[in-house]
C-alpha positions as CSV (number, residue, x, y, z in Angstrom):
1,X,98.0,107.8,118.3
2,X,97.0,111.5,118.6
3,X,98.5,114.1,121.9
4,X,97.1,117.5,122.4
5,X,99.7,120.4,122.2
6,X,97.7,123.1,123.0
7,X,95.2,124.2,121.4
8,X,96.3,122.0,118.4
9,X,96.2,117.8,118.2
10,X,99.2,116.0,117.3
11,X,100.1,113.5,115.9
12,X,102.3,111.4,119.0
13,X,104.4,109.3,116.2
14,X,104.3,109.1,112.6
15,X,101.6,107.6,110.8
16,X,101.7,106.6,106.7
17,X,100.4,107.9,104.2
18,X,100.0,109.1,100.4
19,X,101.8,112.0,99.0
20,X,102.5,114.3,97.0
21,X,103.0,118.2,96.0
22,X,101.7,119.2,92.4
23,X,102.3,122.3,91.1
24,X,100.3,124.8,89.9
25,X,100.1,123.9,85.7
26,X,99.8,119.8,87.0
27,X,96.6,117.6,87.7
28,X,96.6,115.5,90.9
29,X,94.8,112.9,89.1
30,X,97.8,112.0,87.1
31,X,100.6,113.4,90.5
32,X,102.3,109.7,91.5
33,X,102.5,109.6,95.5
34,X,104.4,108.1,97.7
35,X,103.7,105.8,101.2
36,X,105.5,108.3,103.6
37,X,105.5,108.8,107.2
38,X,103.6,112.0,108.2
39,X,104.3,113.7,111.5
40,X,102.8,116.9,113.0
41,X,104.9,118.4,116.1
42,X,105.4,121.7,118.1
43,X,104.2,123.5,114.8
44,X,106.0,121.9,112.2
45,X,105.5,119.5,109.7
46,X,107.4,116.5,109.1
47,X,107.4,114.2,105.7
48,X,110.0,111.6,105.5
49,X,110.0,108.9,102.5
50,X,110.3,105.1,103.9
51,X,114.1,105.1,103.3
52,X,114.1,108.4,105.7
53,X,114.7,111.3,103.6
54,X,113.6,114.3,104.4
55,X,110.5,115.5,101.8
56,X,108.8,118.1,103.3
57,X,109.4,119.6,106.1
58,X,107.7,122.8,106.6
59,X,105.6,125.2,109.5
60,X,102.5,125.1,109.5
61,X,100.9,128.5,108.8
62,X,103.1,128.4,106.3
63,X,100.5,125.2,104.8
64,X,96.2,126.3,104.5
65,X,94.0,123.8,104.3
66,X,92.1,123.6,100.9
67,X,89.1,120.9,100.9
68,X,89.2,117.4,103.1
69,X,87.5,114.9,101.4
70,X,86.2,111.9,103.2
71,X,85.5,108.5,100.8
72,X,87.6,105.3,101.0
73,X,91.0,107.5,101.2
74,X,90.6,110.1,103.8
75,X,91.5,112.8,101.1
76,X,93.4,115.8,103.1
77,X,94.5,118.8,100.5
78,X,96.8,122.0,101.5
79,X,98.0,124.9,100.1
80,X,101.1,126.8,100.1
81,X,102.8,130.4,99.5
82,X,103.5,129.0,95.7
83,X,100.3,127.9,94.7
84,X,101.4,124.6,95.0
85,X,99.1,121.6,96.3
86,X,100.0,119.1,99.0
87,X,98.2,115.2,98.6
88,X,97.9,113.0,101.7
89,X,95.8,110.2,101.3
90,X,95.3,108.4,104.6
91,X,93.8,104.6,104.6
92,X,90.6,103.9,106.5
93,X,92.1,103.0,109.6
94,X,94.0,105.7,109.4
95,X,91.4,108.2,109.1
96,X,91.8,109.3,113.0
97,X,95.0,110.8,111.5
98,X,94.4,112.3,108.6
99,X,91.6,114.4,110.5
100,X,94.2,115.3,113.2
101,X,96.4,116.7,110.2
102,X,93.9,118.9,109.5
103,X,92.8,120.4,112.3
104,X,95.8,120.4,112.9
105,X,96.2,122.6,109.2
106,X,93.2,125.3,110.1
């Protein structure tokens, strides 16, 4: 479900991932995650909740890739200009879409 947009691979349709934003003074381990829709298109990252509420809408250059962890869940960590950490966790069958997100954030 990925396509090439310019030189960046993008998720063609919404994929699902657990997502949370963690402020600098909190620990990632204790942050609650929500299963949200993630879309990368035309240089923008859009995350919406199950009920359709906009959780995050940001240009890709506003987030910097920090780390990608490959385990049972593929974890993509990104940081914004306010030093918040954005955590995305993808199920095993969605690892390809998680890697596409990581490539888009590079």
